N, C-alpha and C positions, 0 to 999 in steps of 0.2 A: 235279173242280170242283161243290163243294156248290151245290144249286139254290138260285136266287135270289128265287122267287117263293113268296112264306108261303103264299098258297092251295095251292099245291102240296104244299108240305112240310107242311102242316095236313092236308092231304085225307086220311082212311082208304080208302087204294083198294080196291076189292073187298070192302068190309066184308060186304055181302050173303053174299057166298061164303064169308067165314070163319063167318060166323054159321050157314051152313048144314052138316051133319055128312055131305053127301053130297061136299063137295070138302074134299080131303085139302088141309091147312094148308101143308104144304110144296112142294105144287104151286102154289097159290094165291100162295103167298110169289114162287114165279118168276113169274106172270103180275104180281105187283104192280112185281117188279124191272123187268120188261119196260117199264111204263107209267112207272116213273121214269127208266130209260134213255132212253125218247121226250123226256120234259121236258128231260131233260139235252141231249140232241142239239137240241132246238128253241131252247133257250137259247141252247147255243153256234153254231147254224149261222142263227138268225134269220131263216126261210123269210120272203120278200116277198110270197107269194101263195099261194093255194090249190094250184094246182100244186107249187109247193115242199113246202109240207106234205104234201100226199099222198106225195110221196117217201119222208118219214119216217115218216107213218103206214102206210102199205103195208108197208113194211121192218119195223113192228112187227107189224102183223098176221101179217106171214108166221112171225113168231116165236111168235107165239099158236097157228099152222097148227101150227107144229113140237110146242108144247106139249100139244097134244091126246092125243100119243102117250104123255106121261107120266100123265095122266087117266086113258087107259086102262090104263095098267100099273098106277093103284092103284085099278082098280075102276069108275071111271064115265067121264063124257066130258063134254065142253062142250055142255049142252042148251037147252034155251029160257032158263032162269034165266041160266044163266051166258052165254051169249050176250047177253043185254040187259044184264045186270051190265058185263060189257066194252063193249059198245057204249056205255054211257052213259060210262063212264070216259074213252073216246075223245073224245066231244062235251064233256065237261068239260074234257079238256086243250087241245082246239081252242079252246073260249071261254076260257076262262082268258089263253089267249095271243094275244088279240085277232081270232080268225077265227069272229067270230059268225055267220058266214053259211055256215060249214062244214055240208054234208049228211053225217050219221053213215054214210049207206050207202057215200058215195063214199070219206069217211077208211078204214074195212075194207073197201075192194071186193074185195081178194084173199082174203078169209076163205074157210076150208073147215068152219067149224063154224057 
């Protein structure tokens, strides 16, 4: 199902990581795909409140946890710049879908990066 919200489809997710040679594009592509899949799940499930949104964002955060291994295999890791960029994208997604009062730390609470 294609994404319906133009703010999402027009968003260059993780742009700062693509611009930084430290982060391999093929791994950042996987992170972008996680975020787009999160958006698709939000559009499909239409979470009614923050706890319902957290179920979805926590699952996506777990996928980023798994992605850390791919970064390590490519000779890097999700460090400060990466953590901030990823967190900002989760905040953007929450706000775009109407959850303007979402706390970014709660959105990504199970993070290991």
